[in-house]
C-alpha positions, 0 to 999 in steps of 0.5 A, a space after each residue: 362571156 358565152 360558155 358551151 352548154 353542158 351537153 357540148 362539154 360532155 361530148 368533147 370529154 367523150 371524144 377526148 376519152 375515146 382518143 386517149 383510149 385509142 392512143 393507148 391501144 396503139 402505143 401498147 401495140 406498136 411497143 409490143 411490135 418493136 422486136 427487131 430481127 438480126 437479119 433486117 432492121 424491119 419491125 416484126 410483130 411478136 407472135 403473142 400480139 398477132 390477131 384481133 384485140 378488142 377494147 374491154 375497159 377504159 380506166 377500169 370501166 366499160 367503154 360504153 361509159 364514155 360512149 364507145 360501142 366497139 374499138 378493135 385493132 387487128 395486128 397482122 404479120 409484117 407489122 400491118 394493122 387495121 383499126 375499127 371503132 364504133 361510138 355513140 355521139 
């Protein structure tokens, strides 16, 4: 049976960790944005959440340890957001 080389396993592990970090950021951000107004059922972001958030750590370690150079989420009014990321391959 052929097994993938160690470098391939490491690459897959890095991609999975990156995906997990992004998912955590999104879930945390969307959860914080779940405040509803009385006049509307539209989701409005918390004033404390608005702005650009950069990933500082993954599991208590620098993101570079899992090949992430930069990941950031910008939360805007009206519930809009932008994602941006750079990682090593």
